[in-house]
C-alpha positions in Angstrom: 3.5 -31.9 -19.7 2.5 -35.6 -18.9 -0.1 -36.3 -16.2 2.3 -38.4 -14.4 4.9 -35.8 -14.0 2.4 -33.1 -13.5 1.1 -35.3 -10.3 4.5 -35.6 -9.1 5.1 -32.1 -9.1 1.8 -31.3 -7.4 2.8 -33.5 -4.4 6.1 -31.9 -4.1 3.9 -28.7 -4.3 1.8 -29.5 -1.4 4.8 -30.5 0.7 6.1 -27.3 0.1 2.7 -25.6 1.3 2.9 -27.5 4.4 6.7 -26.6 5.5 6.7 -22.8 4.3 7.5 -21.5 8.0 9.3 -24.4 9.3 13.0 -23.8 9.6 15.8 -24.5 7.3 19.2 -26.2 7.9 21.3 -23.6 9.6 21.5 -20.5 7.6 23.7 -18.1 9.1 23.4 -14.2 7.3 26.0 -11.6 7.9 24.0 -8.5 7.8 21.7 -9.9 10.4 22.8 -7.3 13.0 22.4 -3.5 12.6 25.3 -1.6 12.4 25.5 2.3 13.8 27.0 5.4 11.8 27.4 8.9 12.2 23.4 9.8 11.6 21.5 7.0 12.4 21.6 5.0 15.6 19.9 1.9 16.8 18.3 1.9 20.1 18.4 -1.9 20.9 21.2 -3.4 19.0 23.1 -6.7 19.6 26.2 -7.2 20.9 29.1 -8.9 18.9 28.9 -11.9 21.2 25.3 -12.6 20.6 24.9 -15.5 18.1 22.9 -14.7 15.3 19.6 -16.2 14.4 19.2 -19.0 12.0 16.3 -17.9 9.1 13.2 -19.4 8.6 11.8 -20.6 5.2 9.9 -17.7 5.1 12.6 -14.9 5.9 14.8 -16.9 3.5 12.3 -16.8 0.6 11.9 -12.9 1.2 15.6 -12.3 1.4 15.7 -14.3 -2.1 13.2 -12.1 -3.5 14.7 -8.7 -2.1 17.6 -9.9 -3.7 16.0 -10.5 -7.0 14.9 -6.7 -6.6 18.0 -5.5 -6.9 19.5 -7.9 -9.4 16.4 -6.9 -12.0 17.1 -3.0 -11.3 20.6 -3.1 -12.2 19.7 -5.2 -15.2 16.9 -2.6 -16.3 19.4 0.7 -15.6 22.1 -1.1 -17.9 19.2 -1.9 -20.7 18.2 1.6 -19.9 22.0 2.9 -20.6 22.5 1.2 -23.5 19.4 2.1 -25.5 20.9 5.7 -25.1 23.8 7.4 -26.2 24.2 9.9 -23.7 24.7 9.9 -19.8 22.1 10.1 -17.4 23.3 12.3 -14.4 21.8 11.2 -11.3 20.9 14.4 -8.6 23.3 15.8 -6.1 23.0 13.6 -2.9 21.9 16.3 0.0 23.5 16.0 3.7 21.5 14.2 6.4 19.7 16.5 9.0 22.4 16.4 11.2 25.1 17.8 9.0 27.0 14.5 9.0 28.6 13.8 5.8 26.2 11.7 3.2 27.7 8.5 2.1 29.7 8.8 -1.3 27.9 7.9 -4.8 31.3 7.2 -6.3 34.7 5.5 -5.6 36.7 8.9 -5.5 34.5 10.3 -2.5 33.5 13.6 -4.2 30.0 14.3 -2.8 29.3 17.3 -4.9 30.4 15.5 -8.2 27.5 13.9 -10.4 27.1 10.3 -10.5 25.9 8.9 -14.1 23.8 6.0 -15.3 26.3 3.8 -17.3 26.3 0.4 -19.2 27.5 -2.1 -17.5 30.2 -4.5 -18.9 29.3 -7.9 -20.7 30.6 -9.8 -18.3 29.0 -8.0 -15.7 25.8 -8.3 -17.6 26.1 -11.7 -18.3 26.6 -12.7 -14.4 23.2 -10.6 -13.4 21.3 -12.6 -16.0 23.0 -15.9 -14.6 21.9 -14.5 -10.9 18.3 -13.4 -12.0 17.6 -17.2 -13.2 19.3 -19.1 -10.3 17.0 -16.9 -8.0 14.3 -17.4 -10.2 14.6 -21.1 -10.0 15.0 -20.7 -5.6 11.9 -18.9 -5.6 8.7 -21.6 -5.1 6.3 -19.0 -7.1 7.9 -19.8 -10.7 7.8 -23.1 -10.9 4.2 -22.9 -9.7 3.1 -20.7 -12.5 5.4 -22.7 -15.0 3.2 -25.7 -13.7 -0.1 -24.0 -13.9 0.7 -22.9 -17.4 1.6 -26.5 -18.5 -1.4 -27.9 -16.6 -3.8 -25.3 -18.8 -2.0 -25.7 -21.9 -2.7 -29.7 -21.7 -6.4 -29.0 -20.6 -6.0 -30.6 -17.0 -8.4 -28.7 -15.3 -8.5 -30.1 -11.6 -4.8 -29.7 -11.8 -4.4 -26.1 -12.7 -7.3 -25.2 -10.0 -5.1 -27.1 -7.6 -2.3 -25.0 -8.4 -4.0 -21.8 -8.7 -5.5 -22.4 -4.9 -1.3 -23.1 -4.2 -0.5 -20.1 -6.0 -3.2 -17.8 -3.9 -2.1 -19.5 -0.7 1.2 -18.4 -1.1 0.2 -15.3 -2.5 -1.6 -14.5 1.0 1.3 -15.7 2.9 3.9 -14.3 0.9 2.3 -11.0 -0.7 5.9 -9.9 -2.8 4.7 -10.4 -6.5 7.6 -11.6 -9.3 6.5 -8.7 -11.1 9.5 -6.0 -11.3 8.2 -2.4 -11.3 10.1 -0.3 -8.7 8.7 3.2 -9.6 7.6 6.3 -7.6 4.5 8.8 -8.8 5.9 11.9 -7.8 3.7 15.4 -8.0 6.0 18.4 -8.7 5.7 22.3 -8.3 3.0 21.9 -6.1 1.2 19.4 -8.2 1.3 20.9 -11.4 3.3 18.3 -12.9 2.9 14.7 -12.8 5.9 12.1 -13.3 7.2 8.7 -13.0 10.3 8.3 -11.5 13.2 5.6 -11.2 16.7 5.4 -11.0 18.1 7.1 -8.2 15.4 9.9 -8.7 17.3 10.5 -12.6 15.0 9.1 -14.5 11.6 10.9 -15.4 8.9 9.5 -17.5 6.4 12.7 -18.2 2.4 12.2 -17.6 0.4 14.8 -19.7 -3.6 15.6 -19.1 -6.2 14.5 -21.8 -6.1 18.3 -22.6 -3.5 20.6 -21.9 -4.8 23.8 -22.0 -7.2 24.9 -19.2 -10.3 27.6 -19.8 -9.3 31.0 -18.8 -9.1 32.4 -15.2 -8.7 28.5 -13.9 -6.1 26.8 -12.6 -5.4 23.2 -12.4 -3.7 20.9 -9.8 -3.1 17.4 -9.8 -3.5 15.4 -6.4 -3.5 11.8 -5.2 -1.9 9.4 -6.9 -2.5 5.6 -6.4 -0.7 2.7 -8.1 -3.1 -0.6 -9.2 -2.5 -4.1 -7.2 0.0 -4.8 -9.7 1.4 -1.7 -10.8 0.5 -1.6 -14.1 -1.6 1.4 -13.9 -1.4 4.5 -11.7 -4.3 7.0 -11.3 -4.4 10.7 -10.4 -7.5 13.4 -9.4 -7.0 16.6 -11.5 -8.8 19.2 -10.0 -9.8 22.9 -11.5 -10.0 25.9 -9.4 -10.5 29.8 -10.0 -7.6 31.4 -10.5 -8.7 34.0 -7.7 -9.1 31.2 -5.6 -13.0 32.0 -5.7 -13.9 28.4 -5.8 -13.8 24.7 -6.9 -14.7 24.6 -10.6 -14.7 20.6 -11.8 -12.4 17.5 -11.3 -11.4 14.3 -13.3 -9.8 11.0 -13.1 -7.0 10.0 -15.0 -5.6 6.2 -16.0 -2.4 6.0 -17.2 -0.7 2.8 -17.9 3.0 2.5 -16.1 5.8 2.4 -18.8 8.6 -0.4 -18.2 10.5 -0.9 -21.3 14.0 0.4 -20.4 14.3 1.5 -24.3 11.4 3.8 -24.6 11.1 4.9 -20.9 10.8 8.8 -20.9 11.7 9.3 -24.4 7.9 10.6 -24.9 5.3 11.8 -22.8 2.5 9.0 -21.6 -1.1 10.9 -22.4 -4.1 8.8 -19.8 -5.7 5.8 -21.5 -8.9 7.2 -19.4 -10.2 10.4 -18.4 -13.3 10.1 -16.6 -14.9 13.3 -17.4 -16.0 15.8 -15.1 -16.8 13.7 -11.4 -19.7 14.6 -8.9 -17.8 15.8 -6.7 -13.9 16.9 -5.8 -12.1 13.4 -5.3 -9.8 13.0 -2.2 -9.1 9.7 -1.8 -8.7 7.0 -5.2 -7.7 3.5 -5.8 -8.4 0.6 -8.1 -10.3 -2.2 -7.4 -8.4 -5.3 -6.6 -9.1 -6.8 -10.3 -7.9 -3.2 -11.5 -11.5 -3.2 -13.6 -12.6 -0.1 -11.3 -11.6 3.0 -9.9 -13.2 3.9 -6.4 -13.1 7.2 -5.0 -13.9 9.1 -1.7 -15.7 12.5 -3.3 -17.4 15.4 -1.6 -20.9 16.1 -2.5 -21.9 19.5 -2.4 -25.1 20.5 -0.4 -28.7 19.6 -1.8 -31.9 21.7 -1.0 -30.1 23.3 1.7 -28.7 20.3 3.5 -25.4 19.3 4.8 -22.5 18.6 2.3 -21.6 15.0 2.8 -19.1 12.5 1.5 -19.8 9.6 -1.4 -18.1 6.2 -2.4 -18.1 7.1 -6.5 -17.5 3.9 -8.6 -15.7 4.1 -12.1 -15.7 1.1 -14.4 -12.8 2.2 -16.5 -11.7 -1.0 -17.7 -14.7 -2.1 -19.6 -14.5 1.7 -21.7 -10.7 1.1 -22.5 -10.4 -2.4 -22.9 -11.6 -3.6 -26.3 -12.3 -6.9 -25.6 -15.2 -5.8 -23.4 -17.0 -4.4 -26.6 -18.0 -7.8 -28.3 -21.8 -8.0 -28.6 -22.7 -4.4 -28.2 -23.6 -1.8 -30.6 -21.4 0.8 -32.0 -22.9 3.6 -30.5 -23.2 2.1 -26.9 -19.1 1.4 -27.1 -19.1 4.9 -26.7 -21.1 5.9 -24.2 -21.0 8.4 -21.8 -18.7 7.7 -19.0 -21.0 8.0 -16.3 -19.4 7.8 -12.6 -21.7 5.8 -10.1 -22.4 6.9 -6.7 -22.8 4.0 -4.2 -23.3 5.3 -0.8 -23.5 8.6 0.8 -22.7 9.6 4.4 -20.7 11.7 6.4 -17.9 10.7 7.2 -17.2 7.5 4.9 -14.5 5.1 4.6 -14.0 2.2 2.8 -11.7 -0.5 1.5 -11.7 -3.7 -0.4 -11.7 -7.4 0.3 -8.6 -9.2 0.1 -8.9 -12.7 -0.7 -9.6 -13.2 -4.4 -9.4 -10.2 -6.6 -12.1 -11.5 -8.9 -14.8 -11.1 -6.2 -13.8 -8.4 -4.0 -16.0 -6.3 -2.7 -16.3 -3.0 -0.9 -16.3 -3.0 3.1 -17.5 0.7 4.3 -17.7 2.0 7.5 -20.0 5.4 7.6 -23.0 6.9 8.8 -25.8 7.4 6.5 -29.9 7.7 6.5 -31.4 4.5 6.4 -35.4 3.5 6.7 -36.4 2.0 9.9 -38.4 -1.2 8.5 -41.0 -0.8 11.2 -42.0 2.8 10.8 -41.1 3.4 7.2 -39.1 6.5 8.4 -36.0 7.6 7.9 -33.1 7.3 10.7 -29.5 8.2 10.6 -27.4 5.0 11.1 -23.4 4.3 11.9 -22.4 1.1 11.0 -19.9 -1.1 8.9 -21.8 -2.4 6.0 -20.3 -4.6 2.7 -21.2 -4.0 -0.7 -23.6 -6.9 -2.7 -24.0 -6.7 -6.1 -27.2 -8.5 -8.0 -27.8 -8.6 -11.7 -31.6 -8.6 -12.1 -32.7 -8.7 -15.9 -29.5 -6.9 -16.9 -29.9 -4.2 -14.5 -27.1 -4.1 -11.7 -28.2 -3.1 -8.2 -25.9 -2.5 -5.3 -27.2 -3.4 -1.8 -25.5 -2.6 1.2 -25.4 -5.2 4.2 -24.7 -4.2 7.6 -22.0 -6.4 9.1 -21.4 -4.5 12.3 -23.1 -2.1 14.5 -20.7 1.2 15.0 -21.2 3.5 18.2 -21.3 7.3 17.2 -19.5 8.0 20.5 -16.5 5.9 19.2 -13.8 7.0 17.0 -12.5 5.3 14.9 -11.9 5.6 11.0 -11.3 2.8 8.4 -12.4 -0.9 8.7 -9.1 -3.3 7.5 -10.0 -6.0 5.4 -7.5 -8.9 5.6 -7.5 -12.7 4.7 -5.9 -14.4 8.1 -6.5 -18.1 8.0 -7.8 -18.3 4.3 -11.1 -16.5 3.2 -12.1 -13.0 3.5 -12.4 -11.2 7.1 -12.3 -7.6 8.5 -10.9 -5.5 11.5 -13.6 -3.2 13.3 -14.0 -1.6 16.3 -17.7 -3.2 18.1 -18.6 -2.4 21.3 -15.6 -0.9 22.5 -13.5 -3.9 21.3 -11.0 -4.2 18.6 -13.0 -7.2 16.7 -11.9 -9.2 14.0 -15.1 -10.7 11.9 -15.2 -13.1 9.2 -17.1 -12.4 5.8 -16.7 -15.5 4.1 -19.9 -17.9 4.1 -17.6 -20.9 4.9 -16.3 -19.3 8.1 -19.1 -19.9 10.6 -19.7 -20.3 14.0 -22.7 -20.9 16.2 -24.5 -18.3 18.5 -26.0 -19.1 21.8 -28.8 -20.7 20.5 -27.1 -22.9 18.2 -27.8 -21.0 15.1 -24.8 -20.4 12.3 -23.1 -17.3 12.2 -20.1 -15.9 10.7 -17.3 -16.2 13.3 -16.6 -13.2 14.9 -13.8 -12.5 17.9 -12.9 -9.6 20.4 -9.2 -9.1 20.1 -8.5 -6.4 22.9 -10.5 -3.6 24.9 -9.6 -0.1 23.0 -10.5 3.4 23.7 -10.6 7.2 22.2 -9.2 7.1 19.0 -8.3 4.1 17.6 -6.7 3.7 14.1 -5.0 0.1 13.5 -3.2 -1.5 10.4 -2.7 -5.0 9.1 0.7 -6.4 8.1 0.3 -7.3 3.9 0.9 -11.2 5.4 -1.9 -11.1 7.7 0.7 -12.0 10.2 0.1 -9.0 12.7 -1.7 -6.0 13.3 -0.4 -2.8 15.0 -3.3 -0.5 17.1 -2.8 3.0 17.9 -5.0 4.5 20.6 -4.7 8.1 22.0 -7.3 9.9 24.1 -5.8 13.2 25.1 -9.0 14.0 27.5 -8.3 11.0 29.8 -4.1 11.1 28.7 -4.6 7.6 27.3 -1.9 6.3 24.5 -1.0 3.0 23.5 0.6 1.4 20.1 0.1 -2.5 20.5 1.2 -4.9 18.1 -1.2 -8.0 17.9 1.3 -10.7 16.7 -0.2 -14.1 15.0 -2.3 -14.6 12.1 -4.1 -17.1 14.5 -5.2 -14.2 16.3 -6.7 -12.4 13.4 -8.4 -15.3 12.0 -12.0 -15.1 13.6 -12.3 -19.0 13.8 -9.3 -19.5 15.8 -9.7 -18.7 19.2 -5.9 -18.0 20.0 -5.7 -14.1 21.1 -1.9 -14.5 19.9 1.0 -12.4 21.2 0.2 -8.8 22.5 2.5 -6.4 23.5 3.4 -2.5 23.8 5.9 -1.6 20.8 9.3 -0.7 22.5 9.1 2.8 21.5 8.9 6.0 24.2 8.6 8.6 21.4 4.9 9.6 20.6 4.1 7.7 17.2 1.0 9.6 15.5 1.1 7.4 12.2 3.0 4.3 10.8 3.4 1.9 7.6 4.0 -1.8 7.0 6.8 -2.4 4.7 5.8 -4.5 1.7 7.8 -7.7 3.2 5.8 -7.3 6.7 8.7 -7.7 8.5 9.3 -3.6 9.5 7.1 -1.0 10.9 7.7 2.6 9.6 6.6 5.1 12.5 6.1 8.5 11.8 7.0 10.3 15.5 6.8 14.0 16.8 10.4 15.2 18.0 10.7 16.2 21.5 7.3 14.3 22.1 6.8 11.3 24.4 4.1 9.2 25.9 4.2 10.7 29.0 3.8 14.0 27.8 0.0 12.8 26.7 -0.6 11.3 30.2 0.7 14.5 32.1 -0.7 17.4 29.8 -3.9 15.4 28.8 -6.0 17.9 26.9 -3.4 20.7 26.7 -1.4 18.2 24.6 -0.7 19.0 20.9 1.0 18.4 17.9 1.4 21.2 15.5 1.3 21.0 11.5 4.8 22.5 11.7 6.3 20.5 14.4 9.6 18.7 14.0 9.2 14.8 13.2 11.6 11.9 13.3 11.6 8.4 11.6 12.0 5.4 13.2 11.9 1.6 11.9 10.8 -1.4 13.8 12.1 -4.6 12.9 9.9 -7.4 13.9 12.3 -10.5 13.3 15.2 -8.6 15.4 12.7 -6.5 17.9 15.5 -3.8 17.3 14.3 -0.1 16.8 16.4 2.1 15.1 16.1 6.1 14.8 16.5 8.2 11.3 16.1 11.4 10.4 14.4 14.6 11.7 12.5 16.8 9.4 9.7 18.9 8.8 6.8 17.1 6.8 5.4 19.3 4.2 1.5 20.9 5.9 -0.6 19.2 3.1 1.0 15.9 4.1 0.2 16.6 7.5 -3.3 17.5 6.8 -4.3 15.4 4.5 -2.5 11.9 5.0 -1.3 11.9 9.0 -4.9 12.4 10.5 -6.5 9.2 8.3 -3.5 7.2 7.7 -5.2 3.9 7.9 -7.4 4.8 5.0 -4.7 6.3 2.7 -2.2 3.2 3.4 -4.0 1.4 1.1 -2.4 3.9 -1.8 0.5 5.6 0.0 3.4 3.7 0.2 6.6 5.4 1.3 8.4 2.1 1.6 10.8 0.8 -1.4 9.7 -2.5 -2.9 12.5 -4.4 -1.2 11.5 -2.9 2.1 15.2 -1.8 2.4 14.8 2.3 2.1 11.7 4.9 2.1 11.2 8.3 0.9 9.3 11.3 2.5 8.7 14.9 1.9 9.9 17.9 2.8 9.7 21.6 1.6 13.0 20.8 -0.2 11.6 17.8 -1.8 11.5 14.4 -2.0 14.3 12.8 -0.3 15.3 9.1 0.0 16.8 7.0 2.9 18.2 3.6 3.2 18.0 1.5 6.1 21.1 0.9 8.2 22.9 -2.7 7.1 21.1 -2.4 3.8 24.2 -3.0 1.7 22.1 -3.4 -1.6 18.7 -1.7 -2.1 16.7 -0.8 -5.2 17.1 3.4 -3.8 21.2 2.9 -3.4 22.5 5.6 -1.4 20.7 9.0 0.4 19.6 11.3 -2.5 17.0 14.1 -2.6 14.7 15.3 -5.7 14.1 19.2 -5.4 10.7 20.4 -6.8 8.6 17.5 -5.5 5.8 18.0 -3.4 4.5 14.5 -3.4 5.3 11.2 -4.0 3.9 7.6 -3.3 6.1 4.1 -4.3 5.1 1.0 -5.9 4.8 -2.3 -3.8 6.6 -4.2 -6.3 
């Protein structure tokens, strides 16, 4: 590409960046209004006489990307079917909770017949390929990546840097990647089997541990699947117990490459790329670093010298042991050095997350109570605070230092700090002095204190009380805060709308309002496109029950639950299935959903359907009005005990 032509493209890209959220010319989408059916109802539905709103440019681009997801999935299934001679049967559809007739999986309307994956006609396949090309041409990120490749190829350094910044800014405001993975990591038969699944639950790719055999008298269980940022890898925790339930034996962390080739998917079982060996404790949370080179875990550490057991953040730099390009300059013996896990911090309790602005420079932010040395007396004291990890390389020896960024009152009950990139740069959402506070972590986001000295910007958003958990939307445009205190009868589910509100250097507090739902929400998850909120509500329980019953109010592990979905652009709330979750999900993932939301995703990548677990297996439910979605129709996968979806 010639430099003159590249300059023109940069100017065009710059103008796009400023107009990302401007309104398009009038564009009406017929599916904007929710419809009703026998098993799903809309609480705040619009009437037929209400004019349909125009799409913003951001909503238009989300619609293009979600449609592209569906087209790419049909292409993938066609290529899978053409590579095999036998047709693949889909599982039977299960009826909804209210015994209404499920949607028919085939034109004949026979819900008991099996649907098969068949190759498409050549004309239909060619039509899908043309549609994919048209959608990619409409999506600005495609052109930006093309220009970046040309700039790098022609050694246009400054142009490449500028285009890279445009891409990062675009991904910050619209974090829906071009990569299409669409897989569900599934644990089956009480965690005895690991699978990857797609194609409406019909297609499986089996994952095998490094060692198929176990020691006599020892049983094995796999837990806590976690996909990497791009969906290229998936990790599992492998736990070994004594067969008579006499105690814990050992644990490992396994990393697999996620297969994507439709011609070989499911043809052979996959072995792990990386096996950590024995870990210093039992992991109960795993996640990849944003650059996918490390695996960070929360592990239980046994008591030492009669002390109390604690929780530790354990880091495994698995990438350098797997990638051969990292062996350059090392002696042959060093290439196969023991893979030792590094304990970064110990405390009780411990919660952590990663910063989000840059995958290459991401670091850990932890909220924990740990022992520190009093600089005045030299004695060890217990301090609860929010800490940020800083890495230093001194003479080839790396030191991991923790800098305190916020005090945390032990009387205030909150768990995970949530990092976000509202306004650019790194920020974190914490509870400080009884207020939900957004604090800057990037050094360029500074303000002046009372004495005129520079300090990192900080802004109080709202007063909170009781047990507090919160999440920030993937695009940083809003946050949702759950407060509950049964002792005083306080309950609140609040939306803080506006990226300016979450930006510490912006004085705006945004628009804050109570989510219009009377049901009692106990956990929630943002959709990948940030436009919807999936709420887990207690069936038959309301906010007034907390106010009236106070400390007598309880939600049991075996309670009946119900899904609701709140659509932010439409300000509509829809009710979905009633069900009984598995006790494992209620005990592990629900109480600390803000921590596990980093790795657990019930949403489909196109944000048009979701999955959940019951005693019968893994169930899939499309949203009302979603004519096309990646999951397609209702279906249930029997035997599955846990599942999480990729975000792309």
